[in-house]
N, C-alpha and C positions, 0 to 999 in steps of 0.2 A: 806750700806747707811751711809755716813759720815756727820758730822755736817757742813763741808765746802760746801756741795752741797745745803744747805738749806738757803733760804733767810730769813731775819729778818722781813721784812714788807710784808704783803700780796700783791700779784699782783692784778691788777684791776679785772681780771677774777675770782680769788679766792674770793676776797671781794664781788663780785656780788652775790655769793651764800649765803653770810651772809645778804646782804641788802634785797634780795628778799624773804627771809624766812618768813613764816607765821605759826601761831599755827596749822592751818589746813593743811599746806603744808610744813612740815619740810624737810630740804635739807640733808637727810642722805642716804648714800649708804652702802651696806653690803652684807651679804649672810646668808644662812642657810646651815651649813655643818653637815654632818652625818658621825659618826665614828663608827668603830667596838669596842665593849667592853665598859665598864664603865670607863670613864676617871676620875682619882682622881683630885678633885678640888685643893688640896694643891700642887700636882705635876704640874698641869697645870699652876697655878699662879706663882710658882717658875720658871717654864720654860720661861714664858713671862717676869718675873722680871729679869731673867738673860740676856735677849736679849734687854732690854729697851734702853741700851746705843747705840744699833744699829738703834733705831727708836727714835731719839730725839723729834720728833713732839708729840710722845705719852706722853711726860712729859711737854709739853708746852700748854699754854692756849692763847686764843685770847684776846688782850687788845686794846680797841678802842682808837683812837687818840682824844684828846680834840677838840670839835667842828667839828669833822670829817674833820680836815684840811688835813689829809692824811689817807691812808688806815690803818686798824689796824695792830698791830705787834704781833709776836709770842714771848711770854715771858715764861720762865721756871716757873712752878707752885711751889712756896716754900712749899706748903701744900699738895703736891702730895701724894695720897694714892691709891695704886693699888686695894685695896679691894673695892673702890668706883667705879671701872671700870670693874671688873670681878665679876659677881654675879651668885651664884648657884641657879638653879631652878629644880624642880622635877615634872614630869608629874604624874597625878593620874593613877592608873591601869585602863586599860591594857597598856597605853602608846602607842597608835596607831599612825601611821603617820598622820592620820586625826586630832588627838589631837595636834600634833606638828604643823600641818598646820594652826590650829586655834590659837595656842599660839604665834607662831613666829610673825605674823603681830601686835599683841598686844604689844609685846616687842619692836618691831621696830618702832611703831608709836610714835609721840611726839618729841618735840625739845630737843636736848641735852642741858644740863646745861652749859652755857657759863662761869661760874665761875670755871670751871675745864677743863682739856684737853678734846677735843671733840671726844671721842670714848667710846664705851661700848661693853662688851661681856657678853653673858648669856650662861653659861654652863648648858645644860639641861640633867638631868639624868632621867632614867626610861623609855627610849624609847624601845619598844618591840624588841625582837631579840637580847637582850643583847647589846644595842647600846647607844651611847650618841650623842647629837647634840650641835652645837655651833651657836647661833644667834649673829651676829656681826653687829654693825653699827658705821659708821665713818662719820663725817660731810664732805660734798662735797667740802668745802673750803680747806680741808686737802689733799684729793686725788681725782683723776678721775679714770676711769676704768682701764687704763693701769698701773698707779702708784699703784692702789689698788692690782693688781696682783703681782707687785714687793714687796709690803708690805706682801702679803700672803706668798711669798717665804722666807721671814724672820721669820714670825710667825710660819710656819710649817717647817718640816724637810723632806729631800729626802730619809731618811732611818729610820727604826724603832729604831736604836741605833746610833745616830749621835755623832760625837765628841762634846765636850763642846764648846760653843761660846767663842770667844776671851775675855779675862778679860777686864772689863771697867777701864777707868781712874777714879781717885777719883772724885766724883760728889758732888759739893757744889753749889746748885742753887743760883744765885744772886737774891737779892730782886727785885720785880717788880718796875720799875722806878716810881717816884712820878709824879703828874700831871704837874708840871712846867717843869720837864725834858722831859716828853712825848710831851708837847706843843712845846718846843724848837726843839726837834728832828723832830716833824711833820713839822714845818716851814722850817727847813733846808732841809729835804728830799723832801718836796714839791717844794722848789726852785730848787733843783738839778734835780727833775723829769721834771720841766718846761723847764729847759735848755736842758735836754736830748730830750724832745719832740720836741723842736724847731730844734735841730740838726737832729733828725730823719726825721722831715718833709722836711728839706732842702735836706737831703740825698735821701729821697723818690722822691722828685721833680727831682733831678739830675738823679736818676736811671730811672725814667720814660722817661727821654730824651734819656739816653744812652741805656736803655733796656725797650722798650715799652711793653714787655710782661707782666710786673707786673701791669701796669695800665690797660692793656687789661683784665687781670684776674679780677680786681675789677669791671670793666665795665660789663664783662660777668656775674659775680656774682650778681650784682645789676639788670641787665636785666633779669636774671633768677628768682630772688626773688621778684621783684616788682609786677609781675602779681598775685602772691599769696596774697599779701596785698590788691590789688585792686579788686580781684575776690574772694569773700568768698567761702570757701569750704563747702561741706556737713558735718554737724556735726554728729559724731558717737553717739550711744546710751549712751555712758559713758562720753561725753563732757558736763559736768554739774558741778554746785557748789559742794564743798567738805564739808564733815562733820568732817574730821580729823581722823575718825576711819578707820582702814585698814583691807583689806582681801587679801588673797594670794592664788595663784594657781601655780602649777609647773608641769613640764613634762621633759622628757629626751629621747634621741634617740642615736643610734650608730653613732659615727663620721665617721666610715668606710662606713656606708650606705650613709651618706650625701655626702661624697667625691665620692662615686660611682655614685650618682645622678648627681653630678657636671660633672663628666667625661662623663657620658652618654648624657647629655643634653647641656653641655657648661655652661659658667658663672663661678661664684665664690661661695665659701661657703656662703658668705654674701647674694648673690643673691638667693641661695636656701632658706636661712632662711627667707628672705623677701617674697618669693613666698609662703612659708608655712604660714607665718603670714597673707598674703593676703587671702589665702583660709580660714583660721580660722575666719578672720574678715567678710568675705562674708557670711559664715554660721551664724555668730553671728548677723549681720545686719538683715538677713532674719528671724532669730528667733524672732527678735524684730519688724517684720512687715515692714522693710524698703526695698525699691527697690534697687537692686545692678546693674542692667543692665546699662552699660555705666558709672558707678560710680567708683570713686577711693578713696582710703584712703591716706591721706597725712601723711607721716611718717617722723619724724625728726631723722636724723642719726648723732650721734657724730662721728667726724673724728679726729684721733690722728695726731697732727702736732708736736709732740715732736721730737727734734733732738737727734742724738746719744749721744751728750755730755750732754744732759739733763736727761739722765737715772738716776734714783735714787733720783731725786730732789723733788719728791712728787708734790703736787699742781696740777693745771689744765693746760693742754696744748692741748685744743681741739677746733675744729671748728665744724660747723654744716652745713649739707646739707638737703634739703627736697626732698623726692622721692614720686612720686605718684604711689601707688601700685594698679593695677586694681583689682576690686572686681567681676565684672559680668562674667569674663571669666570662662567657665565651664571646659575647658581643662587645667589641672595644668601645662602642658609643655608650653602652650601659655602664661600663666601668668608668668612663669619663664623667658621665652624669652623677654617678655615685660619689666620685671624688669631689666634684664641684659642690654637691649638696653638703658634704661634710665640711669643706673649707669655708663655705659661706656661713654655716652655723657657727664655726669658731670665730670668724670675723665679727658677726653680729653680736656675739657675746663677749667680744674684747678679751678673748682668752689669753692672747699674747701679752696684753697690758697687765692682766692679773698675774700671769706667771712671772713677769718682770718685777712686779711689786713684791710677790712672795719671795722671789730669789733675792731681792734687796734686803729682806729681813735676815736671810741666811748669811748674806755677805757682811752683816754686822757682827758676826761671831768674831772673837779675838783671832788675829792672824796666827798666833801660836797653835790654837785649836784647829784652824783651817789647814795649816800645814801638816799637823798630826793626822787629821782625817784623810788628807790626800795621800799620805804615805802608807795607809793601811790597805791590805788587799781588798779589792772591791768585791761585793757579793756577786753571786751568779746572776747573769742578766736574763730576766724573764719579762722585762718591760718593753724593750724595743728591738727591732731586727736590724735596722741600719739608719744612717743619717743621709738625707738628700738635701743638698743646698744648691740653690739656683741664684747666681749673682749676675744681675744685669751689667753687661759690659759695653764698651764703646762700639757703636755700629758704623764707625768710619775706619779706613785703613790706618794702621800705625807702622812706624819705621824705627829701626835702630841703626845708627850711623849710615843711613841711606838705603838700608835693606828692608824690603817689605815683609811685614809679619803675615805669613800665610795662614797659620792655624795656631790656636792657643787652647790646649787641653788642661783643664784645672785639676789640681791634686789636693786631696784632703787627708787629714789624719784619721786613723781609726783607733777605737779603744773599746773597752768594756765588752769584750767578746763579740762585738759587731765587726766581723771579719771582712766586710766590704763596705766602703763608703762611696757614695755617688755625688759628684759635683758637676754642675752644669753652668756654663757661662755663654753669653752671646758676644759675638765679635764679627763685624763687617758682614752682616746679613746671614750669618750662620749661627747655629747652636752647637756647642762642643760639650760632649759628655766625657768625663774621666771617671773610671772605676778603679779605685785603689783597694788592694786586697792583701791580707796576710797570706803568704805562700802555703802555710799549713792549714789555715781555716778555709781557704778558697783557692786550691791549686788550679781549678778550672775556671777562673774568672773570665778568661777569654770567651768561654761559652756564654756567660752572662752578657758579655759585650755583643756577641752575635745575636742573642735573643733580644737585646735592646734594639738593634737595627730591624729585626724581624717584627717586633711589636710596633715599631714606628710605621713600617709599611702597612701592617694590618690596620692600624688606626687611620692612616691617611686614606687607604682604600675604602674603609667603611664610611668615612666622612665624605667621600666623593671628590676628593681633592686631586687634581691632576699634577703629576710631578713637574716641577719648575726647572727648566734647564739652567745651566750655569750662566749662559749668556743673558737670560732674562733676569737672573739675580744681579748680575753686574749692572745691567741697565737700571734696575730698581735702585741700586746703590748710588748711581749718578743722578737719578731723577730729582731728588730733593734740591739739588743746586739750581735746577731749572724751574722749579715750582715755587710759588709764594709760600712762605712759612705759615703753617697752621698752628693755632694755639693748642697747647697740650690740654687734654681733657682732665678735669678734676678727678681725683681718685674717688672710688665708690665709698659710701659710708662704711665705717668700720675700720679695723686695723688691716692695712694691706700687707700681704706677705712680702718680705724682702726679696724672696725668690721669684716674685711675679714680674716678669720682664715686659708685661704689656697685655 
């Protein structure tokens, strides 16, 4: 990750996560990582310190433009102190996983201090089984799920004894520009952005004449989204105001079993995940006395629209689509087929492309107006029930200062009365589910986590997939080294979901 890949001023999408942030709804993403052995705090800090030149954003803070004439800029923090970002914590004996599950959301909740770079890590010692944990949080304006995985591959190592990172160039952070300089830069950048917007609109108009497909994508996206705004959806038990306190549940399953379900029933890994989530939500709704027959859960799915030349640029390059996941279907295979049919329709019609183009026009609003809109109280949410994001992760073992990463549970922000957020990531032949919840909106999120595991077993059984033992999974992980490499299949026609791990 080079400095050249990083922009100086936040994009409209990145800045939106700053504008919409609330005390009770901070915009942080991260994970709970569990490692073998007790990781030395000093060695861990030095390891990150030695790699900071590979992650320039980790030494930069957000500086707003005067009067919000432009979006904020990234400026190097002249007072950067890594000890303010990596904090040691110790669990009380016996250091159970339940204790970690209670501690992690408390560390994760709350807004990051904007007077320093927007990331923190908590190195947790005392986890039973001679293990350590790492609770990480990074502001969403800095990364999305895909760029977060790229960041993970820098922070961690692919071997227990990696070569040292390349040496850094001499680092002398420049002072943060004064208000007058920032004001003049904001005026100049805003003028340049206005000229670019005008040129882009003219280009888009000409493209719509020469290539009607782009305008059709926008039309289809708006036609698909409009009914959801006009027709309120059924609110979930956790669609409620927030307290700001967080609770966490997590689960995991064999990635080989998930792929076997996909092969037996059709669809994608992402479809399987949404079908499992639908089964869990159905059980959860019924446990709260809600009718599920004929009902759906509206799930927002982030879609990666990052181009190949944008890899390593951090920031956000996502679109969103909304999928109605059926709840009342008792047959898990029927639910999976219904989800697959819906996602395929959205892909064929390039809905994600259209939503990105439409959002791009909204992003052209003056930053002052965007900041004002972000500060206003949001309306009551009748559009969507929750966000579910699935980020393909590394399928090889990773290490930190020689310690094997055993598990990696993803954490996502929650907002707009969506009191539960579901994140899924793959790592080393497993899928890891993380359910982040507001303690007031979903005090029993652990039950939803149990239902997630139950729904997975129900779908696996219905698909006729035999449980795969851990030893078989380990053998499968080693097998690629002994087999000749196969070419990766080309993606299917249409916009692939970023959450589709295969």
